[in-house]
Every structure is written in structure tokens, then in C-alpha cells.
MIDOSE-1310 file (N, C-alpha, C; in nm, 2 decimals, decimal comma, always signed):
residues 261
mesd	+1,39/+0,81/+0,92/+1,28/+0,71/+0,94/+1,31/+0,61/+1,05; +1,21/+0,56/+1,12/+1,24/+0,46/+1,22/+1,23/+0,32/+1,15; +1,31/+0,23/+1,20/+1,31/+0,09/+1,15/+1,21/+0,01/+1,23; +1,13/-0,07/+1,16/+1,03/-0,16/+1,23/+1,10/-0,27/+1,31
sspa	+1,22/-0,31/+1,26/+1,29/-0,42/+1,33/+1,44/-0,42/+1,29; +1,51/-0,52/+1,34/+1,65/-0,53/+1,30/+1,66/-0,57/+1,16; +1,77/-0,54/+1,09/+1,77/-0,57/+0,94/+1,77/-0,73/+0,92; +1,71/-0,76/+0,81/+1,73/-0,90/+0,76/+1,85/-0,91/+0,67
ryll	+1,94/-1,00/+0,70/+2,06/-1,02/+0,62/+2,05/-1,14/+0,54; +2,06/-1,13/+0,41/+2,06/-1,25/+0,32/+2,19/-1,26/+0,25; +2,25/-1,38/+0,25/+2,38/-1,41/+0,19/+2,37/-1,51/+0,08; +2,44/-1,48/-0,02/+2,44/-1,57/-0,14/+2,59/-1,60/-0,17
kies	+2,62/-1,73/-0,16/+2,76/-1,78/-0,19/+2,76/-1,83/-0,33; +2,86/-1,79/-0,41/+2,87/-1,84/-0,54/+3,01/-1,92/-0,55; +3,00/-2,04/-0,58/+3,12/-2,12/-0,60/+3,15/-2,14/-0,76; +3,27/-2,15/-0,79/+3,31/-2,16/-0,94/+3,26/-2,04/-1,01
fsll	+3,29/-1,92/-0,96/+3,24/-1,80/-1,02/+3,27/-1,79/-1,17; +3,39/-1,83/-1,20/+3,44/-1,82/-1,34/+3,36/-1,90/-1,44; +3,29/-2,00/-1,39/+3,21/-2,09/-1,48/+3,07/-2,03/-1,52; +3,04/-1,92/-1,45/+2,90/-1,86/-1,48/+2,90/-1,83/-1,63
sdng	+3,00/-1,76/-1,68/+3,00/-1,71/-1,82/+3,00/-1,83/-1,91; +3,08/-1,94/-1,88/+3,08/-2,06/-1,96/+2,95/-2,13/-1,98; +2,87/-2,11/-1,88/+2,73/-2,17/-1,88/+2,62/-2,08/-1,92; +2,66/-1,96/-1,97/+2,56/-1,86/-2,01/+2,47/-1,80/-1,91
inky	+2,52/-1,80/-1,78/+2,45/-1,74/-1,67/+2,49/-1,60/-1,65; +2,41/-1,51/-1,71/+2,44/-1,36/-1,71/+2,36/-1,29/-1,60; +2,26/-1,37/-1,55/+2,17/-1,31/-1,45/+2,14/-1,42/-1,35; +2,14/-1,39/-1,22/+2,10/-1,49/-1,12/+2,01/-1,43/-1,02
esne	+1,90/-1,49/-1,00/+1,80/-1,45/-0,90/+1,81/-1,54/-0,78; +1,82/-1,49/-0,66/+1,83/-1,57/-0,54/+1,69/-1,63/-0,50; +1,69/-1,72/-0,41/+1,56/-1,77/-0,35/+1,50/-1,65/-0,28; +1,37/-1,66/-0,26/+1,30/-1,56/-0,18/+1,34/-1,56/-0,03
fess	+1,35/-1,45/+0,03/+1,36/-1,44/+0,17/+1,27/-1,33/+0,23; +1,25/-1,33/+0,36/+1,16/-1,23/+0,42/+1,22/-1,13/+0,51; +1,17/-1,01/+0,51/+1,20/-0,91/+0,60/+1,08/-0,82/+0,64; +1,05/-0,82/+0,76/+0,93/-0,74/+0,81/+0,80/-0,77/+0,74
gykw	+0,78/-0,90/+0,71/+0,66/-0,94/+0,65/+0,65/-0,93/+0,50; +0,76/-0,88/+0,44/+0,76/-0,87/+0,29/+0,87/-0,97/+0,24; +0,84/-1,01/+0,11/+0,93/-1,11/+0,05/+1,02/-1,04/-0,06; +1,15/-1,08/-0,06/+1,25/-1,02/-0,14/+1,33/-1,12/-0,22
kmii	+1,40/-1,07/-0,32/+1,50/-1,15/-0,39/+1,62/-1,06/-0,42; +1,74/-1,12/-0,42/+1,86/-1,05/-0,46/+1,89/-1,09/-0,61; +1,92/-0,99/-0,69/+1,95/-1,02/-0,83/+2,09/-0,98/-0,86; +2,17/-1,07/-0,92/+2,30/-1,04/-0,95/+2,33/-1,06/-1,10
ypyg	+2,39/-0,96/-1,16/+2,45/-0,97/-1,29/+2,60/-0,98/-1,28; +2,66/-1,10/-1,29/+2,80/-1,12/-1,26/+2,89/-1,04/-1,36; +2,84/-1,02/-1,48/+2,92/-0,94/-1,58/+2,85/-0,81/-1,62; +2,76/-0,76/-1,53/+2,70/-0,63/-1,55/+2,57/-0,65/-1,63
dgsg	+2,48/-0,56/-1,60/+2,35/-0,55/-1,69/+2,39/-0,46/-1,81; +2,29/-0,41/-1,87/+2,31/-0,33/-1,99/+2,40/-0,21/-1,98; +2,40/-0,15/-1,87/+2,48/-0,03/-1,85/+2,59/-0,04/-1,75; +2,61/-0,16/-1,71/+2,71/-0,19/-1,60/+2,84/-0,26/-1,66
hdhi	+2,89/-0,21/-1,77/+3,01/-0,27/-1,83/+3,13/-0,27/-1,74; +3,19/-0,38/-1,73/+3,31/-0,40/-1,65/+3,28/-0,39/-1,50; +3,16/-0,41/-1,46/+3,12/-0,41/-1,33/+3,02/-0,52/-1,29; +3,00/-0,55/-1,17/+2,90/-0,65/-1,12/+2,78/-0,56/-1,08
siyl	+2,66/-0,60/-1,14/+2,54/-0,53/-1,10/+2,46/-0,60/-1,00; +2,41/-0,53/-0,90/+2,33/-0,60/-0,79/+2,21/-0,52/-0,76; +2,09/-0,59/-0,75/+1,97/-0,53/-0,72/+1,89/-0,61/-0,62; +1,80/-0,54/-0,55/+1,70/-0,60/-0,46/+1,56/-0,58/-0,52
aivg	+1,48/-0,69/-0,52/+1,35/-0,68/-0,58/+1,25/-0,73/-0,47; +1,14/-0,66/-0,46/+1,03/-0,71/-0,37/+0,94/-0,79/-0,46; +0,90/-0,91/-0,40/+0,82/-1,01/-0,48/+0,69/-1,04/-0,40; +0,60/-1,11/-0,46/+0,48/-1,15/-0,39/+0,39/-1,04/-0,37
tssl	+0,39/-0,94/-0,45/+0,31/-0,82/-0,42/+0,17/-0,82/-0,45; +0,12/-0,93/-0,51/-0,02/-0,94/-0,55/-0,11/-0,95/-0,43; -0,06/-0,99/-0,32/-0,14/-1,00/-0,20/-0,14/-0,86/-0,12; -0,07/-0,76/-0,17/-0,06/-0,64/-0,09/-0,18/-0,55/-0,14
hagw	-0,22/-0,45/-0,06/-0,34/-0,37/-0,09/-0,30/-0,27/-0,21; -0,41/-0,23/-0,27/-0,39/-0,13/-0,39/-0,32/-0,01/-0,34; -0,22/+0,04/-0,42/-0,15/+0,16/-0,38/-0,04/+0,14/-0,28; +0,00/+0,01/-0,26/+0,10/-0,02/-0,16/+0,23/+0,05/-0,19
evna	+0,31/+0,07/-0,09/+0,45/+0,11/-0,11/+0,52/+0,07/+0,02; +0,65/+0,04/+0,00/+0,74/-0,01/+0,11/+0,87/+0,07/+0,10; +0,89/+0,14/+0,21/+1,02/+0,22/+0,22/+1,12/+0,13/+0,29; +1,24/+0,12/+0,23/+1,34/+0,03/+0,29/+1,48/+0,09/+0,27
tlsf	+1,56/+0,07/+0,37/+1,71/+0,10/+0,36/+1,78/-0,03/+0,33; +1,86/-0,03/+0,23/+1,93/-0,15/+0,19/+2,08/-0,13/+0,17; +2,16/-0,22/+0,21/+2,31/-0,22/+0,20/+2,35/-0,35/+0,13; +2,43/-0,33/+0,02/+2,48/-0,45/-0,04/+2,62/-0,48/+0,01
lifd	+2,65/-0,61/+0,04/+2,77/-0,65/+0,11/+2,85/-0,74/+0,02; +2,98/-0,76/+0,05/+3,06/-0,86/+0,00/+3,16/-0,90/+0,10; +3,19/-1,04/+0,11/+3,27/-1,09/+0,22/+3,41/-1,08/+0,18; +3,49/-1,02/+0,28/+3,63/-1,02/+0,27/+3,69/-1,14/+0,33
qihd	+3,73/-1,24/+0,25/+3,77/-1,37/+0,30/+3,91/-1,37/+0,36; +3,99/-1,26/+0,34/+4,12/-1,24/+0,40/+4,10/-1,19/+0,55; +4,02/-1,09/+0,57/+4,00/-1,03/+0,70/+3,88/-1,08/+0,77; +3,81/-1,17/+0,71/+3,69/-1,24/+0,77/+3,59/-1,14/+0,82
nyvv	+3,55/-1,05/+0,73/+3,44/-0,96/+0,76/+3,37/-0,91/+0,64; +3,25/-0,86/+0,66/+3,17/-0,81/+0,54/+3,19/-0,66/+0,52; +3,20/-0,63/+0,40/+3,23/-0,49/+0,36/+3,10/-0,44/+0,28; +3,06/-0,32/+0,33/+2,94/-0,26/+0,26/+2,99/-0,19/+0,14
irgm	+2,95/-0,24/+0,02/+3,00/-0,19/-0,10/+2,91/-0,07/-0,15; +2,78/-0,08/-0,13/+2,69/+0,03/-0,17/+2,57/+0,02/-0,08; +2,51/+0,14/-0,05/+2,38/+0,14/+0,03/+2,29/+0,25/-0,02; +2,16/+0,24/+0,01/+2,06/+0,34/-0,03/+1,93/+0,32/+0,05
errf	+1,85/+0,43/+0,04/+1,72/+0,42/+0,10/+1,62/+0,45/-0,02; +1,53/+0,36/-0,04/+1,44/+0,37/-0,16/+1,30/+0,32/-0,12; +1,21/+0,37/-0,21/+1,07/+0,33/-0,20/+1,03/+0,23/-0,31; +0,98/+0,12/-0,26/+0,93/+0,02/-0,36/+0,78/+0,03/-0,38
rnik	+0,74/+0,02/-0,50/+0,59/+0,03/-0,53/+0,57/-0,05/-0,66; +0,44/-0,04/-0,70/+0,41/-0,12/-0,82/+0,49/-0,08/-0,95; +0,52/+0,05/-0,96/+0,59/+0,09/-1,08/+0,74/+0,08/-1,07; +0,79/+0,04/-0,95/+0,93/+0,03/-0,93/+0,95/-0,08/-0,82
tewg	+0,97/-0,20/-0,86/+0,98/-0,31/-0,76/+1,13/-0,35/-0,74; +1,22/-0,29/-0,82/+1,36/-0,32/-0,81/+1,45/-0,20/-0,78; +1,54/-0,21/-0,69/+1,64/-0,10/-0,67/+1,78/-0,16/-0,65; +1,88/-0,09/-0,70/+2,01/-0,14/-0,68/+2,11/-0,06/-0,76
fskc	+2,22/-0,12/-0,80/+2,33/-0,05/-0,86/+2,38/-0,12/-0,98; +2,37/-0,06/-1,10/+2,43/-0,11/-1,22/+2,58/-0,13/-1,21; +2,64/-0,04/-1,14/+2,79/-0,05/-1,12/+2,82/-0,06/-0,97; +2,78/-0,17/-0,92/+2,79/-0,19/-0,78/+2,94/-0,21/-0,74
isra	+3,02/-0,29/-0,81/+3,16/-0,30/-0,78/+3,23/-0,34/-0,91; +3,34/-0,28/-0,94/+3,41/-0,31/-1,06/+3,47/-0,45/-1,06; +3,47/-0,51/-1,18/+3,52/-0,65/-1,18/+3,67/-0,65/-1,15; +3,74/-0,54/-1,18/+3,88/-0,54/-1,14/+3,90/-0,54/-0,99
tfkd	+3,82/-0,46/-0,92/+3,83/-0,46/-0,78/+3,79/-0,59/-0,72; +3,68/-0,65/-0,78/+3,63/-0,78/-0,73/+3,74/-0,89/-0,74; +3,81/-0,89/-0,85/+3,90/-1,00/-0,88/+4,04/-0,98/-0,83; +4,07/-0,86/-0,77/+4,20/-0,83/-0,72/+4,22/-0,92/-0,59
psng	+4,32/-1,01/-0,60/+4,34/-1,10/-0,49/+4,37/-1,04/-0,35; +4,42/-0,92/-0,35/+4,45/-0,85/-0,23/+4,33/-0,81/-0,15; +4,22/-0,80/-0,22/+4,09/-0,76/-0,15/+4,02/-0,87/-0,09; +4,05/-1,00/-0,13/+3,99/-1,11/-0,07/+3,84/-1,14/-0,10
ylvn	+3,79/-1,07/-0,21/+3,65/-1,09/-0,24/+3,63/-1,22/-0,32; +3,73/-1,26/-0,40/+3,72/-1,38/-0,49/+3,84/-1,46/-0,45; +3,81/-1,57/-0,38/+3,92/-1,66/-0,33/+3,89/-1,81/-0,37; +3,98/-1,87/-0,44/+3,95/-2,01/-0,49/+3,83/-2,01/-0,57
dsci	+3,81/-1,90/-0,65/+3,69/-1,89/-0,74/+3,56/-1,89/-0,67; +3,56/-1,85/-0,54/+3,44/-1,85/-0,46/+3,42/-1,71/-0,40; +3,30/-1,67/-0,38/+3,27/-1,54/-0,33/+3,13/-1,54/-0,25; +3,11/-1,44/-0,17/+2,98/-1,43/-0,10/+2,93/-1,29/-0,11
fgvd	+2,81/-1,27/-0,17/+2,75/-1,14/-0,17/+2,63/-1,14/-0,06; +2,59/-1,03/-0,02/+2,48/-1,02/+0,07/+2,41/-0,89/+0,07; +2,30/-0,88/+0,13/+2,22/-0,76/+0,14/+2,15/-0,75/+0,28; +2,16/-0,63/+0,34/+2,09/-0,60/+0,46/+1,97/-0,52/+0,43
vyvn	+1,85/-0,56/+0,47/+1,72/-0,49/+0,44/+1,66/-0,44/+0,57; +1,64/-0,31/+0,58/+1,57/-0,25/+0,69/+1,43/-0,20/+0,62; +1,32/-0,24/+0,67/+1,19/-0,19/+0,63/+1,15/-0,08/+0,73; +1,14/+0,04/+0,67/+1,11/+0,16/+0,76/+0,96/+0,18/+0,78
snhg	+0,93/+0,23/+0,90/+0,80/+0,26/+0,94/+0,74/+0,37/+0,85; +0,62/+0,36/+0,80/+0,55/+0,46/+0,72/+0,43/+0,50/+0,80; +0,43/+0,62/+0,87/+0,32/+0,66/+0,95/+0,23/+0,76/+0,87; +0,25/+0,77/+0,74/+0,16/+0,86/+0,67/+0,02/+0,82/+0,66
vgec	-0,07/+0,92/+0,66/-0,21/+0,89/+0,64/-0,26/+0,98/+0,52; -0,34/+0,92/+0,43/-0,38/+0,99/+0,32/-0,52/+0,95/+0,27; -0,56/+1,02/+0,17/-0,69/+0,98/+0,11/-0,69/+1,03/-0,04; -0,79/+0,98/-0,11/-0,80/+1,02/-0,25/-0,94/+1,07/-0,28
mllk	-0,95/+1,19/-0,34/-1,08/+1,25/-0,37/-1,10/+1,24/-0,52; -1,21/+1,18/-0,56/-1,24/+1,17/-0,70/-1,37/+1,25/-0,72; -1,36/+1,35/-0,81/-1,47/+1,43/-0,85/-1,53/+1,38/-0,98; -1,67/+1,37/-0,99/-1,73/+1,33/-1,11/-1,82/+1,44/-1,16
dvka	-1,82/+1,46/-1,29/-1,90/+1,56/-1,35/-2,04/+1,49/-1,38; -2,13/+1,50/-1,28/-2,26/+1,44/-1,28/-2,37/+1,53/-1,34; -2,44/+1,49/-1,44/-2,55/+1,57/-1,49/-2,66/+1,58/-1,39; -2,73/+1,69/-1,39/-2,84/+1,71/-1,30/-2,95/+1,60/-1,33
ykhe	-3,01/+1,55/-1,23/-3,10/+1,44/-1,24/-3,23/+1,47/-1,17; -3,34/+1,44/-1,23/-3,47/+1,47/-1,17/-3,55/+1,34/-1,15; -3,60/+1,32/-1,03/-3,67/+1,20/-1,01/-3,81/+1,24/-0,94; -3,92/+1,19/-1,00/-4,05/+1,22/-0,96/-4,10/+1,09/-0,88
wnis	-4,17/+1,12/-0,77/-4,23/+1,01/-0,69/-4,38/+1,05/-0,67; -4,46/+0,97/-0,73/-4,60/+0,99/-0,72/-4,66/+0,91/-0,61; -4,73/+0,97/-0,51/-4,78/+0,90/-0,40/-4,93/+0,91/-0,40; -5,00/+0,80/-0,39/-5,14/+0,79/-0,40/-5,20/+0,78/-0,26
eftk	-5,32/+0,83/-0,24/-5,39/+0,83/-0,11/-5,30/+0,87/+0,01; -5,24/+0,98/-0,01/-5,15/+1,03/+0,09/-5,21/+1,05/+0,23; -5,33/+1,10/+0,24/-5,39/+1,12/+0,37/-5,42/+1,00/+0,45; -5,42/+0,88/+0,38/-5,44/+0,76/+0,45/-5,31/+0,70/+0,51
lkne	-5,20/+0,76/+0,47/-5,07/+0,70/+0,51/-5,04/+0,73/+0,66; -4,98/+0,64/+0,73/-4,95/+0,66/+0,87/-4,80/+0,63/+0,89; -4,75/+0,53/+0,83/-4,61/+0,48/+0,85/-4,51/+0,54/+0,75; -4,39/+0,53/+0,78/-4,28/+0,57/+0,69/-4,29/+0,50/+0,56
lfse	-4,24/+0,57/+0,46/-4,26/+0,51/+0,32/-4,13/+0,55/+0,24; -4,08/+0,45/+0,17/-3,96/+0,47/+0,08/-4,01/+0,47/-0,06; -3,94/+0,56/-0,14/-3,96/+0,56/-0,28/-3,89/+0,45/-0,35; -3,91/+0,42/-0,47/-3,83/+0,33/-0,55/-3,68/+0,38/-0,56
eftv	-3,59/+0,29/-0,57/-3,45/+0,33/-0,59/-3,43/+0,40/-0,73; -3,33/+0,49/-0,73/-3,29/+0,55/-0,86/-3,14/+0,57/-0,85; -3,08/+0,58/-0,97/-2,93/+0,58/-0,98/-2,88/+0,72/-1,02; -2,79/+0,78/-0,95/-2,73/+0,90/-0,99/-2,58/+0,90/-0,96
ggyk	-2,49/+0,93/-1,05/-2,35/+0,93/-1,02/-2,29/+0,79/-0,99; -2,36/+0,69/-1,04/-2,31/+0,55/-1,01/-2,35/+0,50/-0,87; -2,43/+0,57/-0,80/-2,48/+0,53/-0,67/-2,64/+0,52/-0,67; -2,69/+0,43/-0,58/-2,83/+0,42/-0,57/-2,89/+0,50/-0,46
wkil	-3,00/+0,56/-0,48/-3,06/+0,65/-0,38/-3,21/+0,62/-0,36; -3,27/+0,67/-0,25/-3,41/+0,66/-0,24/-3,45/+0,77/-0,14; -3,58/+0,81/-0,15/-3,64/+0,91/-0,07/-3,72/+0,84/+0,05; -3,70/+0,89/+0,17/-3,77/+0,85/+0,29/-3,87/+0,95/+0,33
lypt	-4,00/+0,91/+0,34/-4,10/+1,00/+0,38/-4,17/+0,96/+0,51; -4,19/+1,05/+0,60/-4,27/+1,03/+0,72/-4,40/+1,12/+0,70; -4,51/+1,06/+0,66/-4,63/+1,14/+0,64/-4,68/+1,22/+0,75; -4,66/+1,17/+0,87/-4,70/+1,24/+1,00/-4,58/+1,29/+1,07
gcsg	-4,47/+1,30/+1,01/-4,35/+1,35/+1,08/-4,28/+1,24/+1,15; -4,15/+1,26/+1,17/-4,07/+1,16/+1,25/-4,08/+1,21/+1,39; -4,01/+1,14/+1,48/-4,02/+1,16/+1,62/-3,99/+1,31/+1,65; -4,07/+1,37/+1,74/-4,05/+1,51/+1,78/-4,14/+1,61/+1,70
qnge	-4,20/+1,56/+1,60/-4,29/+1,65/+1,52/-4,43/+1,65/+1,56; -4,47/+1,55/+1,65/-4,61/+1,55/+1,70/-4,72/+1,55/+1,59; -4,68/+1,49/+1,48/-4,79/+1,48/+1,38/-4,82/+1,61/+1,31; -4,74/+1,71/+1,33/-4,77/+1,84/+1,27/-4,70/+1,87/+1,14
sisi	-4,59/+1,80/+1,12/-4,51/+1,83/+1,00/-4,49/+1,70/+0,92; -4,45/+1,72/+0,80/-4,41/+1,61/+0,71/-4,25/+1,61/+0,72; -4,20/+1,49/+0,74/-4,05/+1,48/+0,74/-4,01/+1,40/+0,61; -3,90/+1,45/+0,55/-3,85/+1,39/+0,42/-3,70/+1,39/+0,42
ylel	-3,64/+1,28/+0,37/-3,50/+1,26/+0,37/-3,45/+1,19/+0,24; -3,32/+1,21/+0,21/-3,26/+1,14/+0,10/-3,16/+1,04/+0,16; -3,17/+0,92/+0,11/-3,08/+0,81/+0,16/-2,99/+0,76/+0,05; -2,86/+0,74/+0,08/-2,77/+0,68/-0,01/-2,77/+0,53/+0,02
vgak	-2,83/+0,45/-0,07/-2,85/+0,31/-0,04/-2,72/+0,24/-0,04; -2,70/+0,15/+0,06/-2,58/+0,07/+0,07/-2,46/+0,14/+0,14; -2,48/+0,26/+0,18/-2,37/+0,34/+0,24/-2,33/+0,28/+0,38; -2,42/+0,21/+0,44/-2,39/+0,15/+0,57/-2,28/+0,05/+0,56
gfdc	-2,25/+0,00/+0,44/-2,15/-0,10/+0,41/-2,02/-0,04/+0,37; -2,01/+0,09/+0,36/-1,89/+0,16/+0,31/-1,78/+0,14/+0,41; -1,65/+0,15/+0,35/-1,54/+0,17/+0,44/-1,56/+0,29/+0,52; -1,51/+0,29/+0,64/-1,53/+0,40/+0,74/-1,47/+0,53/+0,69
rkrv	-1,38/+0,53/+0,59/-1,32/+0,65/+0,54/-1,38/+0,70/+0,41; -1,48/+0,62/+0,35/-1,53/+0,66/+0,22/-1,65/+0,76/+0,24; -1,66/+0,86/+0,16/-1,76/+0,96/+0,16/-1,81/+1,00/+0,02; -1,93/+1,03/+0,01/-1,99/+1,07/-0,12/-2,06/+1,20/-0,10
hgky	-2,02/+1,29/-0,19/-2,07/+1,43/-0,18/-2,20/+1,44/-0,26; -2,30/+1,51/-0,19/-2,43/+1,53/-0,26/-2,48/+1,67/-0,25; -2,54/+1,72/-0,35/-2,61/+1,85/-0,36/-2,74/+1,82/-0,42; -2,85/+1,85/-0,35/-2,98/+1,81/-0,40/-3,09/+1,90/-0,34
sisv	-3,21/+1,90/-0,41/-3,33/+1,97/-0,37/-3,44/+1,87/-0,36; -3,53/+1,89/-0,27/-3,65/+1,81/-0,26/-3,77/+1,91/-0,27; -3,87/+1,87/-0,36/-3,98/+1,96/-0,37/-4,11/+1,88/-0,36; -4,22/+1,95/-0,31/-4,35/+1,90/-0,32/-4,42/+1,98/-0,42
kdqi	-4,48/+1,92/-0,52/-4,54/+1,99/-0,63/-4,68/+2,03/-0,60; -4,70/+2,17/-0,62/-4,84/+2,22/-0,61/-4,91/+2,20/-0,74; -5,01/+2,11/-0,74/-5,07/+2,07/-0,86/-5,17/+2,17/-0,91; -5,20/+2,27/-0,83/-5,30/+2,37/-0,87/-5,23/+2,50/-0,92
sgah	-5,16/+2,56/-0,82/-5,10/+2,69/-0,85/-4,95/+2,69/-0,90; -4,89/+2,57/-0,88/-4,75/+2,56/-0,93/-4,65/+2,62/-0,83; -4,70/+2,66/-0,71/-4,61/+2,72/-0,61/-4,56/+2,61/-0,53; -4,45/+2,55/-0,58/-4,39/+2,43/-0,51/-4,32/+2,46/-0,38
rkmt	-4,33/+2,37/-0,29/-4,25/+2,38/-0,17/-4,11/+2,31/-0,19; -4,01/+2,39/-0,19/-3,87/+2,34/-0,22/-3,77/+2,37/-0,11; -3,69/+2,26/-0,08/-3,58/+2,28/+0,02/-3,46/+2,22/-0,05; -3,34/+2,29/-0,03/-3,22/+2,26/-0,10/-3,11/+2,23/+0,00
vgsy	-3,03/+2,13/-0,02/-2,91/+2,10/+0,06/-2,79/+2,14/-0,03; -2,72/+2,24/+0,01/-2,61/+2,29/-0,07/-2,49/+2,20/-0,08; -2,47/+2,12/+0,03/-2,36/+2,04/+0,03/-2,37/+1,94/+0,15; -2,36/+1,81/+0,12/-2,36/+1,71/+0,23/-2,27/+1,59/+0,19
wfsa	-2,20/+1,54/+0,29/-2,11/+1,42/+0,27/-2,18/+1,30/+0,33; -2,22/+1,21/+0,24/-2,28/+1,09/+0,29/-2,17/+0,99/+0,32; -2,20/+0,91/+0,43/-2,09/+0,81/+0,47/-2,16/+0,70/+0,54; -2,09/+0,60/+0,59/-2,14/+0,48/+0,66/-2,21/+0,53/+0,79
acyi	-2,15/+0,64/+0,85/-2,21/+0,69/+0,98/-2,33/+0,78/+0,95; -2,33/+0,85/+0,84/-2,43/+0,95/+0,81/-2,48/+0,93/+0,66; -2,57/+0,84/+0,65/-2,61/+0,80/+0,51/-2,75/+0,85/+0,47; -2,80/+0,93/+0,56/-2,94/+0,99/+0,53/-2,94/+1,13/+0,58
wgwg	-3,00/+1,22/+0,50/-3,01/+1,36/+0,54/-3,13/+1,43/+0,48; -3,19/+1,52/+0,55/-3,30/+1,59/+0,50/-3,36/+1,68/+0,61; -3,50/+1,68/+0,61/-3,57/+1,77/+0,70/-3,67/+1,71/+0,79; -3,66/+1,73/+0,92/-3,76/+1,67/+1,01/-3,89/+1,75/+1,00
afmt	-3,88/+1,88/+0,97/-4,00/+1,97/+0,96/-4,00/+2,03/+0,81; -4,02/+1,94/+0,71/-4,01/+1,99/+0,58/-4,13/+2,09/+0,55; -4,25/+2,05/+0,59/-4,36/+2,14/+0,57/-4,47/+2,09/+0,67; -4,56/+2,19/+0,70/-4,67/+2,15/+0,79/-4,77/+2,07/+0,72
r	-4,85/+1,99/+0,79/-4,95/+1,90/+0,72/-5,07/+1,98/+0,68
């Protein structure tokens, strides 16, 4: 993966390390710091967490996630460091590449470094009861594109629209709204046809109400029939759309020449 920027390095200096236990400090969370627009904390268990017996446990946690979009995820490469006070340099003790998301906001190592190695004077990690831990955070580019399709088992719905004095109608006419599948719909009728019909045909369409305000990626699938009821013989005029995806760009669909007048 590519990195969005140079790594953010956060350093935590602990003085009087041996007094942590005396004061009942078994876990320490650093202040928040930022890398590539995200906020983080380093978490240290100086005497190990539950499964880190005889080791120092170190984790990185992403924080302030309530402002992120639903389904967020952040891919990051992280390296935990410790300062060698004898040779005046930082040593990478453990590293990893991980994905942070709602169900997993912390990553790290229960057994990051053994306490014996940490306390060995020849390593220079703990000098005069003082030490410095650190973490480098690279936030990686995520160029993935995806979508989620939700299918609902919607029962067939029948809506009747009674129109009075049809022959007197000249302008377009909308039916009352009705709800199917959690969405509102209405029928659009042109009694003398829409443009291009020259008054010879009736035009009729189904509109998904409010679809113009949809996110540009949202679509709603529809399968429907529109009929004109023959009140004498029962020979109805029926047209069916087998499949259509309604969206902000295409929120209305039907027939310009549904039937002749």
C-alpha cells in the first residue's frame, strides 16, 4: 500500500518507572496525537496486560471515531519503538500493518518486550529509572470502491387511482402518494400525451417520490405494472416493467405511448 504522508512519530517518556507499580498504575494512556487527519493514543501496560506476563504490553488505539462516516476503516502501518540511551538511537521492537474499524480500534502486542530485556542495563532502555517509548504511524491510502445492496421481500401491492371527467383533462396529473417497500410513489399521467405524442396517446409513468434528493450512488429496484381498467368488458390495457433502477438521475419511468386516446 502507498502511504498518504510521512509517518507521525509520538514519543512517551516515563520517569521513575519503578514507582508505577507502587502507585497502582498498571495501564497508562498517552495524550491524543494526530496522524493523517486521525487521532490516536498509545497505551502501555508496564507490567503486561492479562496475557503479557513478564512483558511490557503496548497498543495503539484510534480515538475520536464518532465523527467518522458509517462503516469507516483506517489501514495503518505501525512500529513500536524504544530509545537506546547508550547508543542514542531508537530501536524498533515490534511492527505490523493493521486495519482499524469499529469492531477493532486497538492493535498492538501483549508481549512487546520482555521485562528482563527492558531492565538489562547493557541494552540502555531503562537508565536512571527513566525510559522513552514511541510509535511511528503510517496511514495507508485506501483506494477501494464498494457498495452495499439490500434486498427486501416486499409483498405485491395494488393501488387504484380513480379519475373523474377524464375527457376534460388537458394538463398533467399526479395521483395521491402511496407507500411500497418503505418508499413513497405516485403515478404521473399526461391525458393528451407528453411531448412528441401530438395528442394521440396517453402517457403514464411511475415516480419514486423524493429520489431527486438521494445520494448519487443510491438506487431502488422496482418491478411494476400499470393497467387501465376496462369497466365494460374487463379487457384491461396492461403494461409491465420487468426491472428498473430508480435513482436521483432517473426517478421516473413509464410509457410515452401507453395507449391511443
